[in-house]
N, C-alpha and C positions, 0 to 999 in steps of 0.2 A: 963862284957863288953857288951855294948849296940850294938845291931845289926843295921847295916846300912839300911836305907830305900831306896828303889829303886824309881826313879822318874816315874811318870805316862807316860811321854813322854820322850824318850831318845833324847838328843840333839847331833847332829853330829859334831857341831863346825863349820859348813859351812852354817849357816842360811842366811847370806846376799847373798851368791851365789845361794842358793837353796830355797829362800823364796817363799812362795805361796801367791797369792793375792786372795781376796774374789771375786770370779767370779760372784756370784749373785748380789753383789753391783755394780760391773762394768757393768754388763748387764743392771741393772735397770737405772743407770746413763746414759748409752749410749742410751737406748731406750727413756728416757725422753729428753735428750738434743739434739739428732740428729734432730728431727723435729723442735725444738726451734731454733737451729742455722740455719737450712735451711730456716725457715720463716724469721728470721732476715736478712739473706743474701738477700732474695728476696725483703724484705721491704726496706732495705737500697739501693739496686740497683734501685728499682722503684723510691724511693725518690730522688736519685742522678740524675736520668733521668728527673724528673719533676722539679728539683730545678732551681731557677733563678740564673743567673751568679753572681748576687750581693747579694744573700741571706745570712742569718746569718750563717747557716752551709754551707760552700761552697760545690760544687759538688765533688771537689777533696777529701775533708774530708769524705764525705759520701761514695765515692768509696773505700777509705781506710778501712772504717768500713765494707763495703760489702765484701771486700777481706778478712779481718780478720775473719769475721763470716764464710766465705766460707772455710777458712783453718780449723777453729774449726769444721765445718761440716764434712770435710774430716777426721779429726782426730777421731771424734766420730764414723764415719762409719767404719774406719779401726779398732778401738778398738772393736766395736760390732762384726765385722767379726772375729777377733782373739778370742774373748770370746766365740762366738758360736762354732768355730772350736775346741777350747780347751775343752769346755763342752761336745762335742760329743765324744772326744777321752778319756777324763779322768773320766767322771762321768758315 
């Protein structure tokens, strides 16, 4: 009779509930995209302020882009804060 092999990593069966994310990758992406989205927010806001009322991209459209980039900036900042906090406690 052949002996059963034990797996290198035991699976608990609750992986979706207890899944771990790659903190290094999330940290890198947050550090890269936080200033990018902040600059895009400022750029679209300045462009919207200087846009003519009858220009090709209307000032309303540029404001929507500025708000969208602002939301992405807030999400990247929140993710960076969570990753830094988790790295301090877990690593």
